DSSP file (Angstrom, degrees, kcal/mol; ACC not computed):
  #  RESIDUE AA STRUCTURE BP1 BP2  ACC     N-H-->O    O-->H-N    N-H-->O    O-->H-N    TCO  KAPPA ALPHA  PHI   PSI    X-CA   Y-CA   Z-CA
    1    1 A M              0   0    0      0, 0.0     0, 0.0     0, 0.0     0, 0.0   0.000 360.0 360.0 360.0 142.4  -30.5   33.7    2.5
    2    2 A S     >  -     0   0    0      1,-0.1     4,-2.6     4,-0.0     5,-0.2  -0.269 360.0-115.1 -68.2 158.6  -30.9   34.4    6.2
    3    3 A E  H  > S+     0   0    0      2,-0.2     4,-2.7     1,-0.2     5,-0.3   0.923 116.1  51.6 -59.8 -44.9  -27.8   34.6    8.4
    4    4 A F  H  > S+     0   0    0      1,-0.2     4,-3.1     2,-0.2     5,-0.3   0.954 111.9  45.3 -57.3 -51.7  -28.8   31.5   10.3
    5    5 A M  H  > S+     0   0    0      1,-0.2     4,-2.7     2,-0.2     5,-0.3   0.909 113.9  49.7 -61.5 -42.4  -29.3   29.4    7.1
    6    6 A G  H  X S+     0   0    0     -4,-2.6     4,-2.1     2,-0.2    -1,-0.2   0.946 116.2  40.6 -61.2 -49.4  -26.1   30.7    5.6
    7    7 A V  H  X S+     0   0    0     -4,-2.7     4,-2.7    -5,-0.2     5,-0.2   0.922 116.6  49.8 -66.9 -44.2  -24.0   29.9    8.7
    8    8 A Y  H  X S+     0   0    0     -4,-3.1     4,-3.0    -5,-0.3     5,-0.2   0.941 112.9  45.7 -60.8 -48.2  -25.7   26.6    9.4
    9    9 A L  H  X S+     0   0    0     -4,-2.7     4,-2.3    -5,-0.3    -1,-0.2   0.886 114.2  48.5 -65.1 -38.6  -25.3   25.3    5.9
   10   10 A Y  H  X S+     0   0    0     -4,-2.1     4,-2.4    -5,-0.3    -1,-0.2   0.915 113.7  47.2 -66.4 -42.5  -21.7   26.4    5.7
   11   11 A A  H  X S+     0   0    0     -4,-2.7     4,-2.9     2,-0.2     5,-0.3   0.926 112.0  50.0 -63.7 -44.7  -20.9   24.8    9.1
   12   12 A A  H  X S+     0   0    0     -4,-3.0     4,-2.4     1,-0.2    -2,-0.2   0.913 112.5  47.1 -61.0 -42.7  -22.7   21.6    8.0
   13   13 A K  H  X S+     0   0    0     -4,-2.3     4,-2.2    -5,-0.2    -1,-0.2   0.906 114.0  47.6 -65.4 -41.6  -20.8   21.4    4.8
   14   14 A S  H  X S+     0   0    0     -4,-2.4     4,-2.2     2,-0.2    -2,-0.2   0.912 113.5  46.4 -66.9 -43.2  -17.5   22.1    6.6
   15   15 A V  H  X S+     0   0    0     -4,-2.9     4,-2.6     2,-0.2     5,-0.2   0.904 111.9  52.1 -66.3 -41.0  -18.1   19.5    9.3
   16   16 A R  H  X S+     0   0    0     -4,-2.4     4,-2.7    -5,-0.3    -2,-0.2   0.923 110.4  47.8 -61.2 -44.2  -19.2   16.9    6.7
   17   17 A A  H  X S+     0   0    0     -4,-2.2     4,-2.2     2,-0.2    -2,-0.2   0.902 113.2  47.8 -64.5 -41.3  -16.0   17.5    4.7
   18   18 A A  H  X S+     0   0    0     -4,-2.2     4,-2.1     2,-0.2    -1,-0.2   0.895 113.5  47.9 -66.7 -39.5  -13.8   17.2    7.8
   19   19 A T  H  X S+     0   0    0     -4,-2.6     4,-2.6     2,-0.2     5,-0.2   0.909 110.2  52.2 -67.1 -42.3  -15.7   14.0    8.9
   20   20 A D  H  X S+     0   0    0     -4,-2.7     4,-2.3    -5,-0.2    -2,-0.2   0.922 110.5  48.1 -59.3 -44.9  -15.4   12.5    5.4
   21   21 A A  H  X S+     0   0    0     -4,-2.2     4,-1.1     1,-0.2    -1,-0.2   0.903 111.5  50.3 -63.3 -41.3  -11.6   13.2    5.4
   22   22 A A  H  < S+     0   0    0     -4,-2.1     3,-0.4     1,-0.2     4,-0.3   0.914 112.8  46.1 -63.8 -43.1  -11.2   11.6    8.9
   23   23 A L  H ><>S+     0   0    0     -4,-2.6     5,-2.1     1,-0.2     3,-2.0   0.871 104.2  61.5 -68.8 -36.7  -13.2    8.5    7.9
   24   24 A R  H ><5S+     0   0    0     -4,-2.3     3,-1.9     1,-0.3    -1,-0.2   0.817  91.9  67.4 -60.5 -29.3  -11.2    8.1    4.6
   25   25 A R  T 3<5S+     0   0    0     -4,-1.1    -1,-0.3    -3,-0.4    -2,-0.2   0.721 105.8  43.1 -62.8 -17.7   -8.1    7.7    6.7
   26   26 A H  T < 5S-     0   0    0     -3,-2.0    -1,-0.3    -4,-0.3    -2,-0.2   0.202 124.9-102.1-111.0  13.1   -9.6    4.4    7.8
   27   27 A G  T < 5S+     0   0    0     -3,-1.9     2,-0.3     1,-0.3    -3,-0.2   0.674  81.7 127.5  77.9  17.6  -10.9    3.3    4.4
   28   28 A L      < -     0   0    0     -5,-2.1     2,-0.3    -8,-0.1    -1,-0.3  -0.740  51.5-139.2-108.8 155.4  -14.5    4.4    5.1
   29   29 A Y    >>  -     0   0    0     -2,-0.3     3,-2.0    -3,-0.1     4,-0.6  -0.812  43.4 -85.5-103.7 151.8  -16.9    6.6    3.3
   30   30 A L  T 34 S+     0   0    0     -2,-0.3    -1,-0.1     1,-0.3   -10,-0.1  -0.324 118.8  30.4 -55.1 133.1  -19.2    9.0    5.1
   31   31 A G  T >> S+     0   0    0     -3,-0.0     4,-1.4    33,-0.0     3,-0.5  -0.160  98.2  84.8 103.6 -36.1  -22.3    7.0    6.1
   32   32 A Q  H <> S+     0   0    0     -3,-2.0     4,-2.7     1,-0.2     5,-0.2   0.838  83.5  62.1 -64.7 -30.3  -20.5    3.7    6.5
   33   33 A N  H 3X S+     0   0    0     -4,-0.6     4,-2.6     1,-0.2    -1,-0.2   0.846 100.6  53.0 -62.8 -32.7  -19.6    4.9   10.0
   34   34 A L  H <> S+     0   0    0     -3,-0.5     4,-2.0     2,-0.2    -1,-0.2   0.899 109.8  46.7 -70.0 -40.1  -23.3    5.0   10.9
   35   35 A V  H  X S+     0   0    0     -4,-1.4     4,-2.1     2,-0.2    -2,-0.2   0.926 114.2  48.4 -65.9 -44.4  -23.9    1.4    9.8
   36   36 A L  H  X S+     0   0    0     -4,-2.7     4,-2.9     1,-0.2     5,-0.2   0.935 109.8  51.7 -60.8 -45.7  -20.8    0.3   11.7
   37   37 A A  H  X S+     0   0    0     -4,-2.6     4,-1.6     1,-0.2    -1,-0.2   0.900 109.6  49.9 -59.6 -41.1  -21.9    2.2   14.8
   38   38 A A  H  X S+     0   0    0     -4,-2.0     4,-2.0     1,-0.2    -1,-0.2   0.911 114.5  44.4 -62.7 -41.9  -25.3    0.5   14.7
   39   39 A L  H  < S+     0   0    0     -4,-2.1    -2,-0.2     2,-0.2    -1,-0.2   0.811 107.5  58.2 -75.5 -29.8  -23.6   -2.9   14.3
   40   40 A W  H  < S+     0   0    0     -4,-2.9     3,-0.3     1,-0.2    -1,-0.2   0.866 111.5  43.7 -63.7 -34.3  -21.1   -2.2   17.0
   41   41 A E  H  < S+     0   0    0     -4,-1.6     2,-0.2     1,-0.3    -2,-0.2   0.877 139.2   1.8 -77.4 -38.5  -24.0   -1.7   19.4
   42   42 A R  S  < S-     0   0    0     -4,-2.0     3,-0.5    -5,-0.2    -1,-0.3  -0.745  75.8-150.8-154.3  99.8  -26.0   -4.7   18.2
   43   43 A D  S    S+     0   0    0     -3,-0.3    46,-0.2    -2,-0.2    -3,-0.1  -0.315  75.2  40.7 -68.1 151.6  -24.5   -7.0   15.5
   44   44 A G  S    S+     0   0    0     44,-1.5    -1,-0.2     1,-0.2    45,-0.2   0.735  74.8 153.4  85.9  23.9  -26.9   -8.8   13.2
   45   45 A Q  B     -A   88   0A   0     43,-0.5    43,-3.1    -3,-0.5    -1,-0.2  -0.454  45.5-111.8 -81.3 158.4  -29.5   -6.1   12.5
   46   46 A T     >  -     0   0    0     41,-0.2     4,-2.1    -2,-0.1     5,-0.2  -0.529  26.7-114.1 -80.9 156.0  -31.5   -5.9    9.3
   47   47 A P  H  > S+     0   0    0      0, 0.0     4,-2.8     0, 0.0     5,-0.2   0.874 118.2  55.6 -56.3 -36.7  -30.9   -3.1    6.9
   48   48 A G  H  > S+     0   0    0      2,-0.2     4,-2.3     1,-0.2     5,-0.2   0.902 106.4  48.6 -63.8 -41.4  -34.4   -1.8    7.7
   49   49 A A  H  > S+     0   0    0      2,-0.2     4,-2.1     1,-0.2    -1,-0.2   0.904 113.6  47.0 -65.2 -41.4  -33.7   -1.6   11.4
   50   50 A I  H  X S+     0   0    0     -4,-2.1     4,-2.2     2,-0.2    -2,-0.2   0.927 110.6  52.7 -65.6 -44.2  -30.4    0.2   10.8
   51   51 A A  H  X>S+     0   0    0     -4,-2.8     5,-2.1     1,-0.2     4,-0.7   0.913 110.4  47.8 -57.2 -44.3  -32.1    2.6    8.3
   52   52 A S  H ><5S+     0   0    0     -4,-2.3     3,-0.6     1,-0.2    -1,-0.2   0.908 111.2  50.9 -63.2 -42.5  -34.8    3.4   10.9
   53   53 A A  H 3<5S+     0   0    0     -4,-2.1    -1,-0.2     1,-0.2    -2,-0.2   0.835 118.8  35.8 -66.2 -34.0  -32.1    4.0   13.6
   54   54 A V  H 3<5S-     0   0    0     -4,-2.2    -1,-0.2    -5,-0.1    -2,-0.2   0.334 110.3-117.3-106.3   7.2  -30.0    6.4   11.5
   55   55 A D  T <<5S+     0   0    0     -4,-0.7     2,-0.3    -3,-0.6    -3,-0.2   0.911  73.6 113.8  60.7  49.4  -33.0    8.1    9.7
   56   56 A V  S   <S-     0   0    0     -5,-2.1    -1,-0.2    -6,-0.1     2,-0.2  -0.818  71.4 -85.2-131.7 176.9  -32.2    7.0    6.1
   57   57 A T     >  -     0   0    0     -2,-0.3     4,-1.6     1,-0.1     3,-0.4  -0.497  32.5-118.5 -83.3 155.9  -34.0    4.8    3.6
   58   58 A T  H  > S+     0   0    0      1,-0.2     4,-2.5     2,-0.2     5,-0.2   0.906 114.7  56.5 -60.0 -42.8  -33.5    1.0    3.6
   59   59 A P  H  > S+     0   0    0      0, 0.0     4,-2.5     0, 0.0    -1,-0.2   0.849 103.7  55.5 -59.2 -30.7  -32.2    1.1    0.0
   60   60 A T  H  > S+     0   0    0     -3,-0.4     4,-2.2     2,-0.2    -2,-0.2   0.927 109.7  45.0 -65.2 -43.6  -29.5    3.6    1.2
   61   61 A V  H  X S+     0   0    0     -4,-1.6     4,-3.0     2,-0.2    -1,-0.2   0.888 111.4  53.4 -66.7 -38.3  -28.4    1.1    3.8
   62   62 A V  H  X S+     0   0    0     -4,-2.5     4,-2.0     2,-0.2    -2,-0.2   0.930 110.9  45.9 -62.6 -44.9  -28.5   -1.8    1.3
   63   63 A R  H  X S+     0   0    0     -4,-2.5     4,-1.7     2,-0.2    -2,-0.2   0.903 114.1  48.8 -63.8 -40.5  -26.2    0.2   -1.1
   64   64 A T  H  X S+     0   0    0     -4,-2.2     4,-2.3     1,-0.2    -2,-0.2   0.916 110.2  51.2 -64.4 -42.6  -23.9    1.1    1.8
   65   65 A A  H  X S+     0   0    0     -4,-3.0     4,-2.7     1,-0.2    -1,-0.2   0.840 103.7  59.4 -64.3 -33.2  -23.8   -2.5    2.9
   66   66 A D  H  X S+     0   0    0     -4,-2.0     4,-2.2     2,-0.2    -1,-0.2   0.947 109.6  42.6 -58.2 -48.2  -22.9   -3.6   -0.7
   67   67 A R  H  X S+     0   0    0     -4,-1.7     4,-1.7     1,-0.2    -2,-0.2   0.906 114.9  49.9 -64.1 -41.7  -19.8   -1.4   -0.5
   68   68 A M  H  <>S+     0   0    0     -4,-2.3     5,-3.0     2,-0.2     6,-0.9   0.837 109.5  51.1 -69.6 -32.4  -19.0   -2.6    3.0
   69   69 A T  H ><5S+     0   0    0     -4,-2.7     3,-1.4     4,-0.2    -1,-0.2   0.929 109.9  49.7 -66.6 -45.6  -19.4   -6.2    2.0
   70   70 A A  H 3<5S+     0   0    0     -4,-2.2    -2,-0.2     1,-0.3    -1,-0.2   0.827 110.4  51.5 -61.5 -31.6  -17.0   -5.7   -1.0
   71   71 A A  T 3<5S-     0   0    0     -4,-1.7    -1,-0.3    -5,-0.2    -2,-0.2   0.496 117.1-115.2 -84.7  -3.4  -14.5   -4.0    1.5
   72   72 A G  T < 5S+     0   0    0     -3,-1.4    21,-0.4    -4,-0.3    22,-0.4   0.740  84.2 115.3  79.6  23.2  -14.7   -7.0    3.8
   73   73 A L  S   <S+     0   0    0     -5,-3.0    18,-2.3     1,-0.2    21,-0.3   0.770  77.3  17.0 -95.8 -30.1  -16.3   -5.1    6.7
   74   74 A V  E     -B   90   0A   0     -6,-0.9     2,-0.3    16,-0.3    16,-0.2  -0.940  61.3-151.5-137.9 160.0  -19.7   -6.8    6.9
   75   75 A T  E     -B   89   0A   0     14,-2.8    14,-2.7    -2,-0.3     2,-0.4  -0.915  16.5-130.4-125.5 158.4  -21.4  -10.0    5.7
   76   76 A R  E     +B   88   0A   0     -2,-0.3     2,-0.4    12,-0.2    12,-0.2  -0.910  27.5 175.8-107.9 136.2  -25.0  -10.8    4.9
   77   77 A R  E     -B   87   0A   0     10,-2.4    10,-3.3    -2,-0.4     2,-0.1  -0.999  32.4-112.3-139.1 143.1  -26.7  -13.8    6.4
   78   78 A R  E     -B   86   0A   0     -2,-0.4     8,-0.2     8,-0.2     5,-0.2  -0.448  45.3 -98.9 -66.8 143.4  -30.3  -15.0    6.2
   79   79 A D        -     0   0    0      6,-2.5    -1,-0.1     3,-0.6     6,-0.1  -0.414  26.3-132.6 -62.9 138.3  -32.2  -14.9    9.5
   80   80 A A  S    S+     0   0    0      1,-0.2     3,-0.2    -2,-0.1    -1,-0.1   0.789 102.8  30.2 -65.7 -28.5  -32.2  -18.3   11.1
   81   81 A H  S    S+     0   0    0      1,-0.3     2,-0.5     2,-0.0    -1,-0.2   0.740 127.4  36.2-104.1 -29.2  -35.9  -18.2   11.9
   82   82 A D    >   -     0   0    0      1,-0.1     3,-2.1     3,-0.1    -3,-0.6  -0.865  63.9-168.1-129.8  96.4  -37.3  -16.1    9.0
   83   83 A H  T 3  S+     0   0    0     -2,-0.5    -1,-0.1     1,-0.3    -3,-0.1   0.562  82.5  70.8 -67.0  -7.6  -35.4  -16.8    5.8
   84   84 A R  T 3  S+     0   0    0     -6,-0.1    -1,-0.3    -3,-0.0     2,-0.3   0.764  88.6  79.3 -75.3 -24.1  -37.0  -13.7    4.1
   85   85 A L    <   -     0   0    0     -3,-2.1    -6,-2.5    -6,-0.1     2,-0.4  -0.609  65.6-156.2 -89.0 142.6  -34.9  -11.5    6.3
   86   86 A V  E     - B   0  78A   0     -2,-0.3     2,-0.4    -8,-0.2    -8,-0.2  -0.952  10.5-159.7-113.2 137.3  -31.2  -10.6    5.7
   87   87 A R  E     - B   0  77A   0    -10,-3.3   -10,-2.4    -2,-0.4     2,-0.4  -0.914  12.2-132.8-118.2 145.2  -29.1   -9.6    8.6
   88   88 A L  E     -AB  45  76A   0    -43,-3.1   -44,-1.5    -2,-0.4   -43,-0.5  -0.817  24.2-172.8 -97.6 133.6  -25.8   -7.7    8.5
   89   89 A H  E     - B   0  75A   0    -14,-2.7   -14,-2.8    -2,-0.4     2,-0.1  -0.974  23.5-116.4-128.4 140.7  -22.9   -9.0   10.6
   90   90 A L  E     - B   0  74A   0     -2,-0.4   -16,-0.3   -16,-0.2     2,-0.2  -0.437  22.8-143.3 -70.4 144.2  -19.5   -7.4   11.3
   91   91 A T     >  -     0   0    0    -18,-2.3     4,-2.5    -2,-0.1     5,-0.2  -0.480  36.7 -96.4 -90.4 174.7  -16.4   -9.2   10.1
   92   92 A D  H  > S+     0   0    0      1,-0.2     4,-2.5     2,-0.2     5,-0.1   0.892 129.0  53.3 -58.3 -38.4  -13.3   -9.1   12.2
   93   93 A A  H  > S+     0   0    0    -21,-0.4     4,-0.9     2,-0.2    -1,-0.2   0.897 108.7  48.5 -65.2 -39.8  -12.1   -6.2   10.1
   94   94 A G  H  4 S+     0   0    0    -22,-0.4     3,-0.4   -21,-0.3     4,-0.3   0.897 113.1  47.1 -66.4 -40.4  -15.3   -4.3   10.8
   95   95 A R  H >< S+     0   0    0     -4,-2.5     3,-1.5     1,-0.2     4,-0.4   0.890 106.4  59.1 -65.9 -39.3  -15.0   -4.9   14.5
   96   96 A A  H 3< S+     0   0    0     -4,-2.5     3,-0.2     1,-0.3    -1,-0.2   0.721  96.0  63.6 -65.6 -21.4  -11.4   -3.9   14.5
   97   97 A L  T 3X S+     0   0    0     -4,-0.9     4,-2.9    -3,-0.4     5,-0.4   0.671  80.1  85.5 -75.9 -15.9  -12.3   -0.4   13.2
   98   98 A R  H <> S+     0   0    0     -3,-1.5     4,-2.7    -4,-0.3     5,-0.3   0.938  91.7  41.0 -55.2 -56.6  -14.3    0.5   16.3
   99   99 A G  H  > S+     0   0    0     -4,-0.4     4,-2.5    -3,-0.2     5,-0.2   0.951 119.2  43.7 -58.8 -53.8  -11.4    1.8   18.4
  100  100 A P  H  > S+     0   0    0      0, 0.0     4,-2.3     0, 0.0    -1,-0.2   0.892 117.0  45.7 -62.1 -39.8   -9.6    3.7   15.7
  101  101 A V  H  X S+     0   0    0     -4,-2.9     4,-2.7     2,-0.2     5,-0.2   0.931 113.9  47.8 -70.7 -44.4  -12.7    5.2   14.2
  102  102 A E  H  X S+     0   0    0     -4,-2.7     4,-2.2    -5,-0.4    -1,-0.2   0.906 113.8  48.3 -62.8 -39.4  -14.2    6.3   17.5
  103  103 A E  H  X S+     0   0    0     -4,-2.5     4,-2.4    -5,-0.3    -2,-0.2   0.918 111.1  50.9 -64.4 -43.4  -10.8    7.7   18.5
  104  104 A E  H  X S+     0   0    0     -4,-2.3     4,-2.2    -5,-0.2    -2,-0.2   0.925 112.2  46.1 -59.1 -46.0  -10.5    9.6   15.2
  105  105 A L  H  X S+     0   0    0     -4,-2.7     4,-2.5     2,-0.2    -1,-0.2   0.846 110.4  52.9 -70.6 -33.4  -14.0   11.1   15.6
  106  106 A R  H  X S+     0   0    0     -4,-2.2     4,-2.2    -5,-0.2    -1,-0.2   0.923 110.8  48.2 -64.0 -42.8  -13.4   12.1   19.2
  107  107 A G  H  X S+     0   0    0     -4,-2.4     4,-2.1     2,-0.2    -2,-0.2   0.901 111.2  50.1 -62.9 -41.4  -10.2   13.9   18.1
  108  108 A L  H  X S+     0   0    0     -4,-2.2     4,-2.7     2,-0.2     5,-0.2   0.926 108.6  52.4 -62.6 -44.6  -12.2   15.6   15.3
  109  109 A E  H  X S+     0   0    0     -4,-2.5     4,-2.0     1,-0.2    -2,-0.2   0.911 108.4  51.1 -58.4 -42.8  -14.8   16.7   17.7
  110  110 A K  H  < S+     0   0    0     -4,-2.2     4,-0.3     1,-0.2    -1,-0.2   0.913 112.2  46.2 -61.2 -42.6  -12.2   18.2   20.0
  111  111 A R  H >< S+     0   0    0     -4,-2.1     3,-0.7     1,-0.2    -2,-0.2   0.884 112.5  50.4 -68.2 -37.6  -10.7   20.1   17.1
  112  112 A L  H 3< S+     0   0    0     -4,-2.7    -1,-0.2     1,-0.2    -2,-0.2   0.826 117.7  38.6 -69.7 -31.0  -14.1   21.3   15.9
  113  113 A T  T >< S+     0   0    0     -4,-2.0     3,-2.0    -5,-0.2     4,-0.5   0.272  83.2 142.0-103.7  10.9  -15.1   22.6   19.3
  114  114 A A  T <  S+     0   0    0     -3,-0.7    -3,-0.1    -4,-0.3    -4,-0.0  -0.247  70.7  16.9 -55.0 135.2  -11.7   24.0   20.3
  115  115 A G  T 3  S+     0   0    0      1,-0.0    -1,-0.3     0, 0.0    -4,-0.0   0.414 100.5  96.7  84.7  -1.6  -12.0   27.2   22.2
  116  116 A L  S <> S-     0   0    0     -3,-2.0     4,-0.5     3,-0.0    -2,-0.1   0.819  75.1-141.1 -89.8 -32.1  -15.7   26.8   23.1
  117  117 A G  H  >  -     0   0    0     -4,-0.5     4,-2.1     3,-0.1     5,-0.2   0.119  30.5 -79.1  81.9 155.5  -15.4   25.3   26.6
  118  118 A E  H  > S+     0   0    0      1,-0.2     4,-2.6     2,-0.2     5,-0.2   0.888 127.0  51.7 -59.4 -44.2  -17.6   22.6   28.1
  119  119 A D  H  > S+     0   0    0      1,-0.2     4,-2.4     2,-0.2    -1,-0.2   0.910 111.9  46.0 -63.0 -42.5  -20.5   24.8   28.9
  120  120 A R  H  X S+     0   0    0     -4,-0.5     4,-2.8     2,-0.2    -1,-0.2   0.868 111.1  52.8 -69.9 -34.9  -20.7   26.3   25.4
  121  121 A V  H  X S+     0   0    0     -4,-2.1     4,-2.6     2,-0.2    -2,-0.2   0.932 110.7  47.5 -64.1 -44.5  -20.4   22.8   23.8
  122  122 A R  H  X S+     0   0    0     -4,-2.6     4,-2.3     2,-0.2    -2,-0.2   0.918 113.1  48.9 -61.2 -42.5  -23.3   21.6   26.0
  123  123 A E  H  X S+     0   0    0     -4,-2.4     4,-2.5     2,-0.2    -2,-0.2   0.907 110.4  50.9 -62.9 -41.9  -25.3   24.6   25.0
  124  124 A L  H  X S+     0   0    0     -4,-2.8     4,-2.8     2,-0.2    -2,-0.2   0.919 109.6  50.1 -61.4 -44.1  -24.5   24.1   21.4
  125  125 A L  H  X S+     0   0    0     -4,-2.6     4,-2.4     2,-0.2    -2,-0.2   0.910 110.1  50.5 -61.4 -42.3  -25.6   20.4   21.6
  126  126 A T  H  X S+     0   0    0     -4,-2.3     4,-2.0     2,-0.2    -1,-0.2   0.924 112.5  46.9 -60.6 -44.9  -28.9   21.5   23.3
  127  127 A C  H  X S+     0   0    0     -4,-2.5     4,-2.6     2,-0.2    -2,-0.2   0.914 111.8  49.8 -64.4 -43.4  -29.5   24.1   20.5
  128  128 A L  H  X S+     0   0    0     -4,-2.8     4,-2.4     1,-0.2    -1,-0.2   0.882 110.0  51.1 -65.2 -37.6  -28.7   21.6   17.7
  129  129 A L  H  X S+     0   0    0     -4,-2.4     4,-2.7     2,-0.2    -1,-0.2   0.899 110.5  49.1 -65.1 -39.4  -31.0   19.0   19.3
  130  130 A R  H  X S+     0   0    0     -4,-2.0     4,-2.7     2,-0.2    -2,-0.2   0.926 111.5  48.9 -63.9 -44.6  -33.8   21.6   19.4
  131  131 A I  H  X S+     0   0    0     -4,-2.6     4,-2.7     2,-0.2    -2,-0.2   0.904 111.7  50.1 -61.5 -41.4  -33.1   22.5   15.7
  132  132 A T  H  X S+     0   0    0     -4,-2.4     4,-2.7     2,-0.2    -2,-0.2   0.938 111.0  48.1 -62.2 -48.1  -33.2   18.8   14.8
  133  133 A D  H  X S+     0   0    0     -4,-2.7     4,-1.1     1,-0.2    -2,-0.2   0.927 113.4  48.1 -58.3 -45.3  -36.5   18.3   16.6
  134  134 A N  H >< S+     0   0    0     -4,-2.7     3,-0.5     1,-0.2     4,-0.4   0.921 112.6  48.4 -61.5 -44.2  -38.0   21.4   14.9
  135  135 A A  H >< S+     0   0    0     -4,-2.7     3,-1.2     1,-0.2    -1,-0.2   0.887 108.5  53.9 -65.0 -38.8  -36.8   20.2   11.5
  136  136 A Q  H 3< S+     0   0    0     -4,-2.7    -1,-0.2     1,-0.3    -2,-0.2   0.715 102.2  59.1 -70.5 -18.5  -38.2   16.7   12.0
  137  137 A S  T << S+     0   0    0     -4,-1.1    -1,-0.3    -3,-0.5    -2,-0.2   0.596  91.7  88.2 -83.5  -9.7  -41.6   18.2   12.8
  138  138 A L  S <  S-     0   0    0     -3,-1.2     2,-0.0    -4,-0.4    -3,-0.0  -0.540  92.9 -93.1 -85.9 153.7  -41.7   19.9    9.4
  139  139 A P        -     0   0    0      0, 0.0     2,-0.2     0, 0.0    -1,-0.1  -0.366  40.7-141.1 -62.7 143.7  -43.0   18.1    6.2
  140  140 A R    >   -     0   0    0      1,-0.2     3,-2.7    -4,-0.1    -4,-0.0  -0.550  42.3 -61.1 -98.2 169.7  -40.4   16.4    4.1
  141  141 A A  T 3  S+     0   0    0      1,-0.3    -1,-0.2    -2,-0.2     3,-0.1  -0.255 127.4  12.4 -51.9 128.5  -40.3   16.2    0.4
  142  142 A G  T 3  S+     0   0    0      1,-0.3     2,-0.3    -3,-0.1    -1,-0.3   0.318 106.5 109.7  85.8  -8.4  -43.4   14.5   -1.0
  143  143 A E    <   -     0   0    0     -3,-2.7     2,-0.4     2,-0.0    -1,-0.3  -0.704  49.4-161.4 -98.6 150.6  -45.2   14.7    2.4
  144  144 A T              0   0    0     -2,-0.3    -4,-0.0    -3,-0.1    -3,-0.0  -0.997 360.0 360.0-126.7 139.0  -48.1   16.9    3.3
  145  145 A R              0   0    0     -2,-0.4    -1,-0.1    -6,-0.0    -2,-0.0   0.335 360.0 360.0-130.8 360.0  -49.1   17.6    6.8
């Protein structure tokens, strides 16, 4: 394995584990934070709209919403104008998590980037965005380009 791939994959796995641990302190599973963040920005979105925004499949958001509904974080309601659509809405408990979860993730980010300095963090973000753009331009499983 190339040095880049080895370091990148190890870093991604380590960051994912740290993020998972941080979210668990608030009763969340990794991925639920993305659904919450989308709904904090605009409550009442469809699972499809959220899936598109966070680059996952709609069934993934539906399964995540099932867990979040059972945990009392979101509710499902039929669209008032198009009864075929289901929209996800935050409960008071889901809304109440915004401050604590965002604070937790800001603290995690500070710990993960400790010792880098602002300029290097900005440079790292620029590099990661370039890598993301490059990766998204490549064919995905089952696709041909």
